[in-house]
C-alpha positions in Angstrom: 2.2 12.8 27.4 -0.8 10.5 26.6 -0.1 6.9 26.0 0.1 5.9 22.4 -2.7 3.9 20.8 -1.1 1.1 18.7 -3.1 -0.3 15.7 -2.2 -3.4 13.7 -2.5 -2.4 9.9 -2.1 -4.2 6.7 0.2 -2.4 4.2 -1.5 -3.5 0.9 -1.2 -6.8 -1.0 -1.9 -10.3 0.3 -1.1 -13.7 -1.3 -3.5 -14.6 -4.0 -3.4 -18.3 -3.4 -3.9 -20.0 -0.2 -3.3 -23.8 1.0 -7.0 -24.6 1.5 -8.1 -26.9 -1.3 -11.7 -25.8 -0.5 -11.1 -22.3 -1.5 -11.5 -21.0 -4.9 -8.1 -21.2 -6.7 -7.7 -18.0 -8.6 -4.7 -19.2 -10.7 -6.8 -22.1 -11.8 -9.7 -19.9 -12.7 -7.5 -17.5 -14.7 -6.1 -20.4 -16.6 -9.6 -21.9 -17.3 -10.7 -18.5 -18.4 -7.7 -18.0 -20.8 -8.7 -21.5 -22.4 -12.4 -20.5 -22.8 -13.6 -23.0 -20.1 -15.3 -20.5 -17.9 -17.1 -17.3 -18.5 -16.2 -13.6 -17.5 -19.0 -13.9 -14.9 -17.4 -17.0 -13.4 -14.0 -15.4 -13.4 -15.4 -12.4 -11.6 -17.0 -14.8 -9.0 -13.4 -16.1 -8.5 -12.0 -12.8 -7.9 -14.8 -11.8 -5.5 -14.5 -15.1 -3.6 -10.9 -14.5 -3.1 -11.3 -10.9 -2.0 -13.8 -12.0 0.5 -11.3 -14.7 1.7 -8.4 -12.3 2.3 -10.4 -9.7 4.1 -11.8 -12.4 6.4 -8.3 -13.7 6.9 -7.1 -10.3 8.1 -10.0 -9.7 10.3 -9.7 -13.2 11.9 -6.1 -12.7 12.6 -7.0 -9.5 14.6 -5.9 -6.7 12.3 -7.2 -3.2 13.1 -7.0 -2.1 9.6 -7.3 -4.3 6.6 -7.2 -3.9 2.9 -8.8 -5.9 -0.1 -5.5 -7.7 -0.6 -5.1 -6.2 -4.1 -6.3 -9.6 -5.4 -7.3 -8.1 -8.7 -3.9 -6.2 -9.2 -1.1 -7.8 -11.3 1.2 -5.2 -10.0 1.2 -1.6 -8.6 0.6 0.3 -11.9 -1.5 -2.0 -14.1 -4.9 -1.6 -12.6 -4.7 2.2 -13.2 -2.9 2.0 -16.5 -5.5 -0.2 -18.0 -8.2 2.2 -16.9 -6.4 5.4 -18.3 -6.7 7.2 -21.6 -3.3 7.9 -23.1 -1.6 4.8 -21.6 -0.8 1.5 -23.2 0.8 -1.5 -21.5 4.2 -2.8 -22.5 6.6 -5.5 -21.6 7.7 -6.8 -18.2 10.2 -4.8 -16.2 11.7 -5.7 -12.8 9.9 -4.0 -9.9 12.7 -2.5 -7.8 15.1 -5.1 -6.4 12.5 -8.0 -6.3 11.9 -11.0 -8.3 8.6 -9.6 -9.2 7.9 -7.8 -12.5 5.4 -5.3 -13.6 4.1 -4.3 -17.1 5.6 -1.0 -17.8 3.0 1.6 -18.9 3.8 3.6 -22.0 2.4 7.2 -22.0 1.2 7.8 -25.6 -1.2 10.7 -25.1 -2.5 13.0 -22.4 -3.6 10.9 -19.4 -7.1 10.8 -17.9 -8.9 8.3 -15.8 -11.9 6.6 -17.4 -13.6 5.7 -14.1 -13.0 4.3 -10.7 -10.5 1.5 -10.4 -10.6 0.4 -6.7 -14.1 1.4 -5.5 -16.1 -1.8 -6.2 -13.5 -4.0 -4.4 -13.3 -1.5 -1.6 -17.1 -1.8 -1.3 -16.9 -5.5 -1.4 -14.2 -5.7 1.3 -16.3 -3.3 3.4 -19.2 -5.6 3.3 -17.4 -8.3 5.0 -15.1 -6.4 7.3 -16.0 -5.5 10.9 -12.9 -3.2 11.0 -11.9 -0.2 8.8 -10.7 -1.0 5.2 -8.0 1.0 3.7 -7.9 1.3 -0.1 -4.5 1.7 -1.8 -3.6 3.9 -4.8 -0.4 4.2 -6.7 1.2 7.7 -6.2 1.6 9.9 -9.2 5.3 10.3 -8.8 6.0 6.6 -8.7 3.6 6.0 -11.7 5.5 8.6 -13.6 9.0 7.3 -12.7 8.2 3.7 -13.5 6.5 4.2 -17.0 7.9 5.1 -20.4 7.0 8.6 -21.3 6.5 8.9 -25.0 4.1 11.9 -25.0 4.9 14.5 -22.3 8.7 14.1 -22.4 8.7 15.9 -19.0 8.5 14.2 -15.6 7.0 17.3 -14.1 4.1 17.6 -16.5 3.5 13.9 -16.5 3.5 13.5 -12.7 1.0 16.5 -12.4 -1.3 15.2 -15.0 -1.3 11.8 -13.3 -2.0 13.5 -10.0 -5.0 15.3 -11.4 -6.2 11.9 -12.9 -5.8 10.0 -9.7 -7.6 12.6 -7.7 -10.8 11.4 -9.3 -9.9 8.0 -7.8 -9.5 9.4 -4.3 -12.7 11.5 -4.5 -14.6 8.4 -5.6 -13.2 6.4 -2.7 -14.1 9.0 -0.4 -17.7 9.1 -1.7 -17.9 5.4 -1.2 -17.0 5.8 2.4 -13.2 5.5 2.7 -12.0 7.3 5.8 -8.4 6.5 5.2 -6.5 5.9 1.9 -3.1 4.7 1.3 -0.9 6.3 -1.6 2.3 4.3 -2.4 5.3 6.3 -3.4 8.4 4.0 -3.2 10.1 5.8 -6.0 10.3 8.9 -3.7 13.1 7.3 -1.7 15.4 7.1 -4.6 14.8 10.6 -6.0 15.6 13.1 -3.2 16.1 15.9 -5.8 12.4 15.6 -6.8 10.7 15.6 -3.4 9.0 19.0 -4.2 7.5 17.7 -7.3 6.2 14.6 -5.4 4.7 17.0 -2.8 3.0 19.2 -5.4 1.5 16.2 -7.1 0.3 14.7 -3.8 -1.4 18.1 -3.1 -3.1 17.9 -6.5 -4.1 14.3 -5.9 -5.6 14.9 -2.5 -7.5 18.2 -3.4 -11.1 18.1 -2.0 -10.3 14.8 0.0 -10.8 14.9 3.8 -10.0 11.2 4.4 -6.8 10.4 6.2 -3.9 10.0 3.7 -1.1 7.4 4.4 2.1 8.1 2.4 3.6 4.7 2.1 7.5 4.5 1.4 9.2 1.2 1.0 12.4 -0.3 -0.2 14.5 2.8 0.4 16.0 5.2 2.9 14.6 8.4 3.9 17.6 10.3 5.3 17.9 12.9 2.5 14.0 13.6 2.4 13.0 13.3 6.0 12.8 17.1 6.8 10.6 17.7 3.6 8.4 14.6 4.2 7.2 16.3 7.3 5.6 19.1 5.1 3.7 16.7 3.0 -0.2 17.1 3.1 -0.6 13.5 4.7 -1.8 12.4 8.1 0.5 9.2 8.4 4.0 8.4 7.1 4.6 4.7 6.5 8.3 4.0 6.6 10.2 0.7 5.9 12.3 -0.2 8.9 13.5 -3.5 7.5 15.1 -2.6 4.2 16.7 0.4 5.9 16.9 -0.1 9.6 18.7 3.4 9.8 15.4 5.0 9.0 14.6 4.8 12.7 17.7 6.6 13.7 16.9 9.4 11.3 13.6 9.8 13.0 15.5 10.4 16.2 16.8 13.6 14.8 13.4 15.2 15.2 9.9 14.2 16.2 6.8 14.9 14.3 3.0 15.4 14.9 2.2 13.0 12.0 1.2 9.4 12.8 3.8 6.8 12.0 3.3 3.5 10.4 6.2 1.4 11.3 7.1 -1.2 8.8 8.9 -3.6 11.1 7.7 -6.9 9.8 9.7 -8.3 6.8 7.2 -9.0 4.1 10.0 -10.2 1.6 11.5 -12.8 3.9 9.8 -16.0 5.4 12.0 -15.8 8.6 10.1 -14.7 11.6 11.1 -11.7 13.6 12.6 -11.6 17.1 9.7 -10.5 19.3 12.0 -8.5 21.7 13.5 -6.6 19.0 10.2 -5.4 17.6 8.9 -4.4 20.9 12.1 -2.4 21.5 11.6 -0.7 18.1 8.0 0.1 18.9 9.0 1.7 22.3 11.5 3.9 20.5 9.3 5.0 17.9 6.4 5.7 20.1 8.5 8.6 21.5 9.0 10.2 18.0 5.5 11.1 17.1 3.2 13.4 19.2 0.2 11.8 17.5 -2.1 9.8 19.6 -1.9 6.7 17.2 1.0 4.7 15.6 0.6 1.8 13.4 2.4 -1.6 13.4 2.8 -3.0 9.8 4.7 -5.0 7.4 7.3 -3.0 5.6 5.3 -3.6 2.3 2.6 -5.8 0.9 2.5 -9.4 2.0 2.2 -10.8 -1.6 5.9 -11.4 -1.7 5.5 -14.3 0.8 3.8 -17.8 0.6 0.2 -17.9 2.1 1.3 -19.7 5.3 4.3 -17.3 6.0 1.9 -14.3 5.5 -0.5 -15.7 7.8 2.1 -16.3 10.5 3.4 -12.8 10.1 -0.1 -11.3 10.6 -0.5 -13.4 13.8 2.8 -12.3 15.0 1.9 -8.5 14.5 -1.2 -9.1 16.6 0.9 -10.9 19.4 3.3 -8.2 19.4 0.5 -5.4 19.5 -0.9 -7.2 22.6 2.4 -7.4 24.2 3.0 -3.6 23.6 -0.3 -2.6 24.9 0.0 -4.7 28.0 3.4 -3.3 29.0 1.8 0.2 28.7 -0.9 -0.6 31.2 
């Protein structure tokens, strides 16, 4: 068996605020814009400055795959909901079991994407990154599960129409040069009886897309869906090994030819991980995939952490990656 190649990859979001007073403070810029003190162009400049900052932070830390940090995102759904016909944003709702909230989309008519949502920030991130940039898109099943459906009155019809709409986003990202795209489907962990619907939707969403697709699952267990996950039309399965440590034991029941992105760094807790524990997990997981590449990642986006904690977690990932590679030589 060939030795595994381990890559260090971001999982999505990144803290919007940093401790450096010389950097553009996005919260202050948003407040000033709301008060009419700066123009839309100046606010856009603040967004762009922060996207550039977080991409450079990730590259400087030594990550092999970075994201744009989702700096423009208020939550997982809003960027897409705002750019869809047939959708209106409602009030705040708790995002899974976190102290974070999202604006719940209300589906009031047939959904359709008005235009690309993530392409401009992907292009900006690529312009300042020396390593691959991985754009992130919400999955159609999670979108459907977390919204209020006042039009379709059917989870199946809504999910599949959302998949068709989001396919345009993936096609646009691929045309812009994306070679890997992450699709977030955390709701799938909590709906094992609807796995086939999520699979059908993902097939529609990725139709005509040759970029590598990472299916990102977090906050939940995969025991009840693992065998069927192996049939999904994706290259990589990103699995949360922090919220549900038993997920690794489930993988032992059968290997896979898919790449595994191992969410072993806790992105919701400032406590630093034990290095030996992580190395042992990586060694165990490396035996479970016949793919040449595995990824070391946070279990979800780093935005749940303060900036300094997120930075330290990134540096830890790179240190652990170096130790894993050294022991394999």
